[in-house]
Phi, psi and omega in degrees: 000147183297154179274155179287327179232158176223157180255137177223148177279135179229155171260122186253132178241119180225115178053041178085350179269132182249133178214162174246148182197158173281146179232147179264124180243151174287138179282145176223121180220155179283146172234120174267128178255122176250149179239116184050041175089353182253135180301135180241315185202158172232131177231146172272123187217168169274122182305144182124141182055036184295322180294319178295320178301313181296317180295317179295322176301319181287335172295313181294336177275357180080012181275318182246151175213351181205160183296327183286354175271355183250121178280300176193169175227132182224154168283145181270118175287156178068035183282352179239172183298328181273003176086003181281160180261118180274350186058031177241011177225125177238147177241124179260123177257123177279153177293154178304135178092347178282127182300136177260124181295158177286111181265102181244176177298328179288326182278326181303125190236155174243125179247153179240171181289350184255326193236350181069219186275071186300125172078358184268311190282158178213161178301319181297320181296317179293320181300321186275342184251346180296134185269339187231145174271128187290330182271359181228074181303134180243020181242019177094349178282141172286155177306138184289133170229135182220143181271153175302325180295322177293317180299315184292343178276345187290319180303321178295323178291323176297311182299320181295335182267357181278099184283314185285329179301323180300330181268337187239329185067014188233026183236145168272160178224152172223142183218150173254134178233158168282164177298345177269358177096008179281131179287124179263319182195153177216140176226148177240149178195158176296338176245129182295328179290329175292320179299320178293318178300322179295320176297309183294321179297318177297322180294317181291323177297328182266006178070034185253009176274146000282154180269056188283354177249021187239158174243129180257127177241133179238146182267082181152208182276164179253096180277171175303319182300321181289320175298320177300314182296322177296312181298315183293335178266001179076022180275125186274342184229126174239124178237143181225149180278350179236200189277152169270164172270164180297322181289329175296319178294319177301316180294318179301315177298317182294319188263352182082025179275135171280121184238119181241133177234170181050045180279093186218132181060236178256014185246158176194159169246129178256113187265337181197156174067036183293349180295344179273353180251139177277086186258145171291169180297129182286146174270124185291155179208173182288000000 
């Protein structure tokens, strides 16, 4: 299986002094996801947690929602001309009776480490395929409430748990927290949407969906794809250290998702779902 990091020789220039040294880089390799033997998607990812990534991807696509809908996930042998296994192709087998989506050339998608499912998803698609209502938990969890003070402490906890980032400086991270700020799980990947898929995939494999008692934090911007993945996994709160996109805000408003951006220091912007935060009275502005 591919390594998470690789070593490369670099020429370093510091204050006019030139030297050569080995540098640690994050690995990036393609992963082809097949569904019941048919190609579905290719994503550029950091090797590791590939089965969870594939399962999480299928949650965001509305294919999976529980562990009993998943039969198994395997690496495909003979993925190259010489018959060797590159560990870059996985096949997801659905349980008997689980509907298989129509896999056509139009549906077959290519994802990248930067943008996820560019141009594919829509507000209508998420509305019609989401399995859980965010404001009405049906798994025994009370509705999530979180304080601003708890939220502002999460980025430091995320950063402290990023092991590979310390060696490479080149990975995104996604983490699940309780409303009290306890770290539940963290995944790293060259693509932030892959990191979220790995989190969600581990949860579906362990029978923990919907994640209606969790807060999702991502290290970067909050794109539509990340808001989609949160909604599809039943996560009520998505926070990001950078900006959201306009479509992410639209989806958050539509689905009842709490969306927080620019979560830095003691500051944040709440773009949707402020009812889950214990906020003081806002000062009006133009």
